Each structure stands twice: as C-alpha cells, then as structure tokens.
C-alpha positions in Angstrom: -110.7 0.7 56.4 -108.7 -2.2 55.7 -105.0 -2.0 55.1 -103.8 -3.8 52.1 -100.8 -6.0 52.6 -98.4 -5.7 49.7 -96.5 -8.7 50.6 -93.2 -7.0 51.5 -92.4 -7.1 55.1 -91.2 -3.8 56.6 -87.6 -4.0 57.7 -87.0 -4.1 61.3 -84.9 -1.5 63.2 -82.2 -4.1 63.8 -82.0 -4.8 60.0 -81.8 -1.1 59.2 -78.9 -0.6 61.6 -77.0 -3.5 60.2 -77.4 -2.1 56.6 -76.1 1.3 57.8 -73.1 -0.3 59.5 -72.1 -2.1 56.3 -72.5 1.1 54.2 -70.4 3.0 56.7 -67.6 0.5 56.7 -67.6 0.4 52.9 -67.5 4.2 52.7 -64.6 4.5 55.2 -62.6 1.8 53.4 -63.2 3.6 50.2 -62.1 7.0 51.6 -58.9 5.5 53.1 -57.9 4.0 49.8 -58.6 7.1 47.7 -57.2 9.6 50.1 -60.7 11.0 51.0 -62.0 11.2 47.5 -65.1 9.2 47.2 -65.8 10.1 43.6 -63.6 8.7 40.9 -62.2 6.0 43.3 -58.5 6.6 42.0 -55.5 5.4 44.0 -52.3 7.5 43.3 -50.3 6.3 46.3 -48.1 4.0 44.2 -47.2 6.7 41.7 -45.1 8.8 44.1 -42.6 6.0 45.0 -42.2 5.0 41.4 -41.4 8.5 40.3 -39.0 8.9 43.3 -37.1 5.7 42.4 -36.9 6.7 38.7 -35.5 10.2 39.7 -32.9 8.5 42.0 -31.8 6.2 39.1 -31.5 9.1 36.7 -29.5 11.1 39.3 -27.2 8.2 40.0 -26.6 7.7 36.2 -25.9 11.4 35.7 -23.4 11.5 38.6 -21.6 8.3 37.4 -21.2 9.8 33.9 -19.9 13.1 35.2 -17.5 11.3 37.5 -16.2 9.1 34.7 -15.8 12.1 32.3 -13.8 14.0 35.0 -11.6 11.0 35.6 -10.9 10.4 31.9 -9.0 13.7 31.8 -6.7 12.5 34.7 -5.6 9.3 32.9 -2.2 9.3 31.3 -2.0 9.4 27.6 -0.3 6.6 25.6 3.4 6.4 26.1 5.9 6.8 23.3 7.9 3.8 22.1 11.3 3.3 23.9 13.8 1.5 21.8 17.6 1.0 22.1 19.0 1.2 18.6 22.6 1.0 17.4 23.6 1.9 13.9 26.4 1.6 11.4 26.8 2.9 7.9 28.8 2.4 4.8 28.9 4.3 1.6 26.2 2.2 0.1 24.0 1.4 3.1 22.7 2.2 6.7 21.9 -0.5 9.2 19.7 0.2 12.3 19.8 -2.7 14.8 17.0 -3.2 17.4 18.9 -4.0 20.7 16.1 -3.8 23.2 12.8 -2.1 24.2 9.4 -2.0 22.6 8.4 -3.4 19.3 7.1 -1.1 16.6 4.9 -1.7 13.6 6.8 -1.5 10.4 4.0 0.2 8.4 4.4 3.5 10.4 8.2 3.6 10.2 10.2 6.1 8.2 14.0 6.6 8.0 15.0 10.3 7.4 18.4 11.2 6.1 19.0 14.9 6.8 21.7 16.6 4.8 21.9 20.3 5.8 18.5 21.7 4.7 17.5 18.7 2.6 15.6 15.8 4.1 15.1 12.4 2.3 12.4 10.1 3.5 12.5 6.3 3.1 9.4 4.3 3.8 8.9 0.5 4.0 6.9 0.8 0.8 10.2 1.7 -1.0 11.0 -2.0 -1.4 14.3 -1.4 -3.3 15.7 0.8 -0.6 14.0 -0.3 2.7 14.3 -3.9 4.0 13.5 -5.2 7.4 15.3 -8.4 8.4 14.1 -10.3 11.5 16.5 -12.2 13.9 16.0 -15.4 11.9 17.2 -13.7 8.7 13.7 -13.5 7.1 12.4 -10.4 5.4 8.9 -8.9 5.3 8.1 -8.8 9.0 5.3 -6.5 10.1 7.1 -5.5 13.3 10.5 -4.1 14.2 11.5 -6.2 17.3 14.4 -7.2 19.4 17.2 -8.7 17.2 15.7 -7.3 13.9 17.6 -4.7 11.7 16.6 -2.3 9.1 18.8 -2.0 6.0 18.6 1.1 3.9 20.2 0.5 0.5 21.7 3.9 -0.5 22.4 2.8 -4.0 18.5 2.8 -4.6 18.0 6.2 -2.9 18.3 9.5 -4.6 20.1 11.9 -2.2 20.6 15.5 -3.0 24.2 15.2 -1.9 26.7 12.4 -1.2 26.1 10.5 2.0 29.0 11.5 4.4 30.0 12.2 8.0 27.6 14.6 9.7 24.5 13.5 8.0 21.7 13.0 10.5 19.8 9.6 10.4 16.4 9.4 12.2 14.0 6.5 12.6 10.5 7.9 13.2 7.0 6.7 13.4 3.7 8.7 13.5 4.1 9.4 17.2 7.7 10.2 17.9 11.4 10.1 16.9 12.6 6.6 17.9 16.2 7.1 17.0 18.4 10.0 15.9 22.1 9.7 15.2 24.9 11.2 13.2 26.3 9.2 10.3 29.9 8.1 10.3 30.3 6.0 7.1 33.3 3.7 6.9 
C-alpha cells in the first residue's frame, strides 16, 4: 500500500522542543505578571500603592486640620482699644481729647452721661449734639485719633436732670469702655 503524501512535512523533534520552550516562557511571564492567575490576565499590583498613597494624603490632611483647630483655641483674642483721654466740661458742653493710644472708628462710638439711675446716650448720628473735630480743625472724620476731640453740645441734648458735678461721662464702643470720668463743670 502506498502512503499518500499530504504535502505537509511532519515537524521534527527539534522543532517541537523549540515550540514547547516558547510556550513555557510565555506562560511563566504571564503568571509572574498576573500573580499566578493565567485566566483573566489582570494586573492589580499598581492598585495597592495608589490606595496606600491616597490614604496617607487623607491621614495627613486630617491631622493638619485637627492640629490647626486645636491651635486656634490657643490664639489670643483681639485686644481692646487703649486710649489716653482727657476731658473738660462746661455747663453747655463736654470735650473729650484724644492724647495717645489707638485710633477708634467714629461709627461705633457712644458718649454716655450717667445721672444717678438715668443714662443718656449720644451717638455720632446725633449731629446737633455730637461733633468730632480732628487735629486740623476739620469735622466729619471717620476715626477718633491722636489730637482729635469730641464735643458734646449739651444745649442740644435732653437730660433728665441738670448737668452737674458727680455726673459720670463714659466714652464706649461696641467692645469696651474707652473712657470713664466724673464731671466737674466750670
């Protein structure tokens, strides 16, 4: 019987070994990349360092925010205004002279005249009674600063009693009492 030749040569043993070696190398490289999982061929090695870095950043931000909040409680609060004021009075007016220290915004100032249990408040908006004169002699300044004076015109203020010795005069703002003195009109 004759053997029919199909035209395809039969691979030699050397060629079979070469194909096996290439397949083995391909399989081992695949298994090293995928952590031993040949099916699916996924690589999760990069995911772990990224998650670790993100967790470190979140932890650092959390610690910084907690540290800054705890330090915020240790900071000193804003200080009160310190002003040296002299005063003089007459029967028709009170003068408060700024002799040194901090400047103060005029809008928050109030002059209190205390007569026993009665208190009269005079604000910068009471333009007939309250006037601020700066060191150049100009009125309408927005700050009470060194050299300036406040004049309270008592003829335009309704007091429950006559202005006299022993009345208390106070210059206050929204934060503190800037000046407190006893009247001694001349």
